[in-house]
N, C-alpha and C positions, 0 to 999 in steps of 0.2 A: 115599740113603745103600744102600749095598749090603746085600743079604739075607745074604752071604757073612760068615765070619767075618774078622775083623781080628787078623792075626797081631802078636803086640806081643814084641819082645825086651828084657830087662832089666824086664819087667812089675811086678817086686816093689820099684821103687824109687818114692820120693814122687809123682812124675810118673807113672809105669806106673800106681799104685794112683788116683790121680785121674782118668787114661784111662778106667780099667776101668768106676771109678762113672758116668763122664759117659756112657757108652755104653750103660751099663746103663738109664741114666735118661732116656734120649733115646727118641722117640715116631716110630716104634717103635724098641725096644731094638736094639742091635747086640751079636752074639757077638764075642767076645776069644777068642782063644785064644793063652794067656800062657807064654812063655818064660823059663824062670828058669834057674840053673845048680847049684842045691843043694835038698835038702831044708829047710833053714832058710829059704831065700828063698821057696819055696813055702808055708809057713807062714804067712809075712805075707800071703799073698793067701789063703789058705784061713780066716782072720781075719777079711775083709770079711764085710758083712752078705751073708747067702745068696744074695739077689736081684744083689747086685754081683759074687757071685764066678766069675770066668772058667772056661775051661777050661785047665788047666794041666798042661806038660809040663817034666821036668828034660832039657836038654839040655848039649851042650858047644858053646858059641856058635862054637868055631871047626872043627865038624864038618858039612862040606856035607851029607851024607849025611842026619844026623839033623834040620838044619834045615830040608831040601827036603822031607823026609817030613812032617815038621808044618805046611809050607807048602801041601800038597796041600789043594783046596778053598778058601782062602782067596783072598780078593778083593785085599789090597796088605799090607804091611808096615808097622810103625813101629819104628824101631830106636832105643833108649834106652841101649845098651851106652856106657859111656865112663868114665874115669877122670879127676880132676884131680891126682892125688899117686900117683907112680911108686915103688913098693917094689920090694926085691932079688925079690920072688916074685909078682909084677904089675906087669908092664913094660907101655909104652907100646903098644908093637908088637902085645903079646897082647891088650891092652886093645881096642885102636883097628883096626890096620890088618887083624890075621887073622880078628878076626869079621866085617869089612866084606867080605873074600873070601869068606868061606864064605857069608854071606847072598847076594850078588850071584849065586857059581854057584846057591846052592838058588832064587833067585826066578826067575833064568831057566830051570832045568828045570822049577819049579811054574808058568810063566807067570803069573804075579802082575803085577798091572796096574803099580804103584807102589811104590818103597820110598820112605818118609820117614825122614828122618834127623837126628835132632836133632843139633847139635853147637855150637862156642862162638864169641863173638865173639872175631874175631884171627885164626882158625884162617890159615895161610899157611907155603905150603911154604918160602917164604924167610924166615921167622921165623929168630932165634936162639934161639928158646924150645921145647925138645924137646916140649912137650906140644901146643902150637901147631900145631908141624910135622907131630907124627904125626896131629893131628887134620885137618889139610889132606889128607895122605895116605889117611886113610879116606874122607875126602868125595871124593877124586879114582876110587877104587875104585868106587863106587858109579855117580858119575856116568858111568865108561867102560864099564859094564856094559850089556848089552843092553835089560833091564828099567830103565825109565825111573826117575830118582830125584830127589826135592826133597829139599835139605839146609835146615832153617832151624837158621841161628846165633843164640844167644841169650846174654845177660848172667847176671850174678845174678839167682837166681831168687828172689822170695818168695813162703812159704806155709809155714803151718803145720807144723811140725815138721821143714821142711828143715834142712840143715847151716848155709847161709849166713845164713840166717833167724835160728838159733839164735845164731850168730856175732854177728850184729847187736845180739840182742838182748840180750847180754850188757855188751856196749858202752855201749849205751843204757841201760841200767839204773844204770850208775853206781855210785858217786858219781862215779869218776876211771877214764880209758881211756886209752891209750897206743896211737897207731896209727902204720904207718911212713909217715915223712916229714910227721907231721901231719896225714894223711889228704888228702894233694893228688892221690891217684889221680882221676879221675874215673868214678864209675858211674851206671849208665844201667839200673836192676832193673826187673823185669817182672813181673808177678804171676803166680803159679803157674795159675790158672786161662785167663789169657790163653795161656799156653805150650799148655796142652791145647787149646783151642779153635782153635791154630794147627796141632796135630797133625791134631785131627778133620779142619780143613779141607784140610790138606795131602793127607792120604788121600784125599778126596773130587771136591776141585774139579777142572775142567779147565783146562787150559794152565798147569801146573804141572809138566811133565815135565822134569827135567834141568835143574833151576833152581837158584841157591842165593839164601835170601832172608838178609838181617839185620835181626833184629825185636828191640826194645827196647821198655822202658818211654817214657812221654811226658816224663821230664825226664832231662838228665843232668846229674849234679851232684858235686861233690868227695866224699869218702869221710867227711871231715869234716862238711859240710852234711847227710849222710846220716844220718850218727848225731845230730845235732842235731834232725833233722825226726823220727827214731826217737822220741828223747825227749820231745819234744813231743806225740808220739800217746800215748806212755806217761805223760806226767804226769810225766815227773823231772828232773832235772838232773844234768849230768856235766860233770866238767873234762877236756879232753884235750890230753894231753901228747904228746910227740914220740919216735919211735925213729928215730933214723939210717939210712938206708938199707943204707948198707955194715954197721951192724951186723947189719942181719935178714939179709943175706945171709950175712955170716960163720957165724950162728947155723944158719942153714939149710945150709950147707954142712958143718959139723961135724957135725949132726944126721944126714944122709943117709950119712954115713962111716960113724957108730959104732951106730945103731941099724937091725935089720930093719925098721922102720914108722916113720917119723921123724914126729915132729907137722906138721913142714912140710920142703919141698926146695925148691932153687933156681929148678927150673922152677915148682914151683907158687908161688911167691913172686912170680915173672914173671908168672903167667895174672893172679893176685891183683892187681897193681900195673901191668896193662893199662889204658891209658883207653879208657873204652866212650862215645863220643860221635857217635851216628850220627842220621841222619833215618830213622825209623820208617815213615813213612808208606808208601813202596813197597810195602813187603812186608804191612804192614796192609791195604793197598787190595788187594794181589792174593791174600790169603787171605780178607778179606770179612769180618774179626774186627775189635771196638772194642779199645782199650786202656783198663785200670783206671787211674786216677788213683792218683799216688805215695802220697797219704795214706791212701787206701783201701787200696791192697796193703799197705801197712804194718800196718793195722787189723787186716786179714784175718790177715797172718801171727802175728801178735801177740794173737789173737784169747783164749786163755785168760787172757792178761795184763791186757788191756783191759776184760775182762767181769767180771773180781774185785772 
């Protein structure tokens, strides 16, 4: 592991904080230069235990000069910036493409060895989904830069305090929940700690330059089956009903037209309804990590609930 700091954009998120903790606890510890875009975001990192607290800088993710200044002296970068839901004040192009353009330029100027970018399963420039297209465009920007890039695509991430895990917890606690199409969508959730391991390996291992790795948990199952597995871990019972896809789309369409920050949008719904069913073994082997079994990942995500 390099002695130089690791640059981490979007470090205030759940995965960013976990990454800071993992590297601080490594032997030897690895310094992190954490980039965030607001004082509020910086405070989430200042709340970490002192021994796990990274160097913090507030920057504009679309400003190549600011990013290049922070990248000086770093070995590599981990890029964790991205959104699932687009709003009128936070567009996909501003959350995905523009930050990657700035980061690619900054990495080239600072001479970084590699940029590791977290993306999403289903990212495809030919997709009809605006979020998946934007993600794919952002990947392409990094992959064609002079600085080598390693893109890691992942599905739903299971970790304590994560939004997707909190939603799954609400569904599984019962006594009843309604899922779009009765939960027919295929899910292949991955443990947050495995994603962090993948990011660490992506920044350190040889042979990963200009690669796209599709990584997921060891099981692909329907959303309905996932809720039932989660309920079994929690020791609860839940009755599952169905919401027609057409109705869900209509609600999302109306919401994004009448609200500045709608609870759901049509693009977000499309991502959530995307089937995830891949073979994770090639990516797992390339990264040299192990994958946490689904039930163990669920127990970790619901740690407070299962230990009560």
